[in-house]
N, C-alpha and C positions, 0 to 999 in steps of 0.2 A: 729406515728400511721401507722399501716400496710396498704398497699394498697389492696383493695379487688376486684377492677375492673381492669382487665388486657386487654390490646390491643394485637392483633395479630401483632407481630413485626418481627417474624422469619419464614422464609421458610426453612424447613428441608427436604432434600432429603435423605431418608433412615429411615425405621421404625424398624430396627433390634435391637437386644439386646445391641449392643455396644453404639449407640448414646443414647439409653434410660438409660443406666447405667452411661453415661458420661455427655454430654452437657445438657440433659433434667433434670438431677439431679441438675446441676449447676444453671440452670434457676430457678428451684423450690426454691433453697436456696437463690438466690438473691431476688426473690419475697417475700419469707418468712421473710427476713430481712428488707423489705420495701425499698430496694435499686433499684428495677426494677419494671416495670409494664408491662411485656411482656409475651406472650405465643408463642409457636411454632405451625405452621400448618405443619403437616407431609405429604410429598408427596411420594407416592410409586414409586420408580424408575424403577421397572420391572413389568411385566404383572401380576404376582401373588404375594400376600403379605398379610400383617396384617391389612390393612386399615379397612376392615369390623369389625374386633375385636376391633380396637382402637375406632371406632365410637360407637360400641355397649357399650363400657365401658366409653364413654365420655372422652376419653384420659387419664383416671386415671388408675394407676397401682402401684404395690408395688415393691420397689427395695431393695433387701437385700445386704448389704455391710459388708463383713466379712474378718477377717484376724488377723494378729499379728502386733500391733503397739507399738514399743518400749517395747516389752515384755508383753504387755497387750493384752488379747484376746478381739477383737471387734466383736460384732454380732448385727448389728442394721438394722432396717427396716424403710424405708421412704415411705409414701404414696405420690406419685409424682403427682402434679397437673399442670404441665407446658405445656402439650399438649392440645390445644383447640379442634382440630379435625384432621381427616385425609382426604386427597384428592387423589383419584385414577385417574390419567390422562387417563388411558385406558378406563374408563367407563364414565368420566365426564371431557372432555378436556376443555370445556368452563369455568368450575369452576377453573380449574388449571390456565388458562390464566388470570382469574379475579384476582388472587393473585398479579399479576404484577401491577395492577391498584390501589392497596391499598396504599395510601400515608404513612400509619403508618409502613409499612414494611421497615426494615432497614438492616437486616442481612440475608444471605443465608448460610446454613451449609450443608455439604454433607459428606456422607460416603457410597459409592457405590462399595466398594472393589477395589483392585488394578486394576481389569479388567474394572472398570466403566468409567475411563477417557480414552476414545478412540474416534478417528475420523474415522468414517466408510466411509463417503463420498458418500453414496448411498441414503440418506434420502432427503426429500423435506420439505420445511417449511409448506406446506399444509398437511403433515402427521399429524394425530391426535391420538396419539402423534408420534413424531419422535422416532426412536428406541433407540438411545444411550442417555446417561445422558447429555453429552455436547450439543447435538442437542436440547434436551428438554430445557436445560438452555438457549441456544441461542434464541429459540422461546419466552421464558419467558422474557428475557432481551429486545428483540425487542418490545414486547408488552409494556414494561415499558417505553422504549424510545419514542414510539408513543404517550404515555400518557403524555409526557412532564415532567416526574418525575425524581428525582435524582436517583443515582445508589445505590449500596449495598456494605457493607463489606462482602466479600465472603470467608468463612472459609472452605477450603477443607481439609477433614480429611482422605482421602485415603492414604494408606501407599506406596506412590511412591515418588521418589526424586522430589523436586520442584513441589509439587502437585498443588498448586495454579497457578503457571505460566504455567504448562502443560494444566490445564483446560482453562486458558485464550487463549492459543495458539489454542486449539480445537475450542473455540467459534469464534475466528477470522477466522479460516478456514471455518467454516459453514457460517459466514457472507459473505465471498467471494464466496463460492459455491452457495449460494442462491441469490447472486447479490443484497444484501441489501445495502442501501445508505451508502456512505462513511462516512457521519456524524454519523451513528450508530456505526461503528467501532471505530471512535474517541471517542464517548461517552463511549463505553465499556472500553476503555483504560484509559480515564481521569476521569470518574465519578464513577468508580467501583474500589475497591481494592481487587484483587485476592491474598489472603494471603497464603503463604506457611505455613503449620503448622505441628506440631508433636503431636500425641496423645499417651498417655500411661496409660492404665488401662486394666487389664485382666478381660474380661467379660465372664462369664460362662453361660449366657443365662437362658432359662427356666429350672428349676431344676427338670427334669423328675424323678430322683431317690428319691427326697425328697418332691415331690409335695404334697403327702398326708399329711405328717407331717407339712409342712409349711402352707398348706391350713387350717389345724386345728388350727395352731398358729394364723393365720390371722382372722379366724372366718368367712371367706367369700371365694368365688371362684374367682380366678383371672387368666384369660387365658394369661395375659401379665406379670405375675410374673417373675421377673428377678433377677439374682445374679451376683455379681462381687466382686473383691477384694477391700480392703480399699484404697490402693495406687492409686494415680492419678497424672498425670502431663499433662499440655497442654502448649506447646511452640508455640507462634504465631508470625510470622514475620509481624509485623504491630503494630499500636498503636490506639486501639479503646476502651480503658477503659471508655471513656466519654459516649459512648452509650451502652457499655456492661461491667458493673463494676464487673468483675469476681474477680480481685485481692482484691478489697474493701470488697467483700463478703467472703474472706478467702479461695478462690479456689487456688490451686497450679498452677497458670498460670504464664508464663513468656512472656511478650511482648518484642520483640527484633528486631533488624535490620538484624539478621542472624540466621536462624534456623539450618543451616547445621551441626555444631558440635554436637548439641543435637540429631538431627535426625540420623546422621550416627551411633553414639554410640548405640542408642536405637534399631534401625532397625537391625543393624548387630548382636548385642548380644542377645537381648530379642527375637525379631521376627525371626532372623536367627537361634537362638538356637531352638526355636519351630519348625520351618520349616525343619531344618536339622534332627530333631529327630522323628517327629510324624509319618511319613509314614512308616519308618522302624519299629517303635514300634508297629504300628497297624498291620503290616504284622507278627510281632512277637506274636501278640495275646493280646496286652494291649489295654485299652479303654480310660484311662484318663492320664493327665500329672502327677498327683500325683502317679499313678501306675508306671510311668516311673522313677520317682525319687526314688521310693521304690525298684525298680528292680536293682540288682547289675550290670548286663550287660549294660542295657540302661543308667543307671546313670553314669557309667564309660565312656560310649560313649559320653554323653552330656558334661561331665567335660572336656574330651579330646578335643572335638570340640570347646568349648568355650575358654578354657584357653591355648590350644596349637595351635589352628588354627585361630580362629576369633580375639581374643584380640591382638595377636602379629602383625596383619596387621594394627591395628589402630594407633599404635605408641604413645599412652599415657597411659602406663601401670599403673602408679601411680593412675590415675583416673579411668581407665577402669577395673582393677581387683576388686576394691571394688564394682563397679557397677555390675560386673559379679557375685560376691558373693551374692549381694542383689537380683539379678534376680533369682538365684537358690533357695534362700529362698522363694521368691514369688511363684515359681513353686511348692514348697513343702507345700504351704499353706494348712492346713488340711480341710479348708472349701471349697476350690476350686476344683470342680469336672469338670475340663475343658476337654470336650470330644475331643479326637483326631480327630474324623471325622468332628467336627465343624471347627477345625483349618485346616483340609485338603481341605476345599472348595477352588476351583480355585488355586490349588497348582502350576500349571505351571507358572502363572504370579507371584505368591508369591515367588517361587524359584528364578525367574529372578531378582526380586527386593531385596530380603532379603539375599540370599545365594551366588548367582553367582558372585556379585561384590567382595566378600571376596575370592572366589576361584581364580578369575583372578588376584587380587592383590597379593595373596599368591604365585601364580605361577610366577608372574613378579618379586617379591622380592627374591624368593628362587630357582627358576628354576625347581620346581617340584610341583606336585599336592598335596593338603592337603587330607590326607587319609579319614578322617571322612566325610568331606563335599562332596568329590567325591562319597563316599559310599552312601551318602544321595541322590545323583542324580540317582544312580542305583536303590535305593529303590523307588524313585518317579516313574521311568519307570515300575518297578514291580507292584507298587500299582495301576497304571492306567490300568494294565491288569485285575484287579479285577472288581467286580461289585459295589464296594464301592466308586469309584472315583466320584467326583461331580464337573463338569466343563462345559464349553460350549460343545454342542453336537458334533461339528466338531472336537474339540480338543480331546474329549474322544474317538471318533471313530478312529482318526489317531493314538493316543497313544496306543490304544489297539492292532492295527494290524501292525504298521510299525516296521521295524527292529531297533535295538538299534542305529546303526550308522546313519540310516535315521532320527531318532528323534534328535540326537545330531547335525546333519547338518541343522536342521530346523531353519533358521535364523529368521523366523517370530515369533518363540517362544522365542528365547534367545537373539535376537539382534545381533547375530553373529554366525558363524559356530563353533561348539564345537567339531569338529571331532578330534582335538588334544587330547581330553580326552577319546577317544573311547576305547583304550586298557584297561585302568584301570576301566572304567565304566562297560565294558563287563565282566571283571574279577570278580567284585563283584556281578554283575547281575547273572552270571552263578552259583556262589556259592549259592546265594539265591534260585535259581531255583532247583539246583541239591542236595544241602545239607541242605537247610532250613535257617531260619533267625538266629537261635542260633549260627550255625556254621559261618555264615557271620559276626555276631557281634564279635565272637571270633577272626576271621581272621583280622578284622580291628583294634582290640585292641591289637593284638599280638606285 
């Protein structure tokens, strides 16, 4: 018999399209099968977001999942009922802290972009709320600790290496900064499981171009209408199937002791392929990933980047080449209108996490720079000179005005000085500025 009454069991940081196309769909499916009795409370991690809309719609929205599965065209829509409500800590901080005191809460899930897991070191525990996501989480966990309750399984979905452990490190730094009791830090480490995870599903968000047709299909207006591909994968370094029965519900989840091999392949090929392509393609005048695959120049560029530069650094070509082919098929999904400007959000941190490691390994292995990936760094700099860049205000201001060599030397952005790349980056950048993107693509493909 299906469960009809659901408890709030999950605190979810992030109300964007990805988590709603991913974990919230999984929670809905577990509930629908009678395997789970939980819903998520969604917390808005930044000052502006979708919480008012989520509460206006009582957490309900429609998720379109579309693509090609073993040669069959799939086009399904799910009315998702896994979100109970949204909480905005910027307008109701007391309600936010109250979540920590709920004994039914078991799981924390986050996706605050690659830039979200950061230690600022300037906040106070009395801030309502503290600015960064890890500081907000520390305040929440301290409230839980004071209530004498057990900890959480914490599933960090940000696309950085060791996302769970990096989040834990930030929390412990805030505990030290705020001079919280030593017992709290021990409780954080022993009573909570900060799981490294890998997430994989292309989410294309609100379908602006199709909104009218899809609204007519639904027969109702849905401001949270969301689209994504059929494919999904969640690799979690931990074992919490007992409280979160994803596998039992048929979700493509892997509980494992080591997420690294799965993460490296996915981040380098899929996310690295995206990030290395989109900014140059946008400067070239394209708008979606599908347009990139249909364009002869950009498609050739992506193939060269993936199969001649990214995959050779991974060292497992028998496994990685089929994965690369599958990624390009997913990029070419006719249903996916993945906006380049959506992928371009926070491109500096994305480039550091997704593309730069391949550049450095390629350079170490071969003694020269990879042409396409270096070209993509030139395109990043050129893109940030435009009004379409979307990142932190300080980053955008610096990137717009600083010289190329100054940007490359900015260790704060890249984790090291990239001045050794300056000649080649400037070479491609100058072509982009003087001759245009078509000439620049021709040059790198020559």
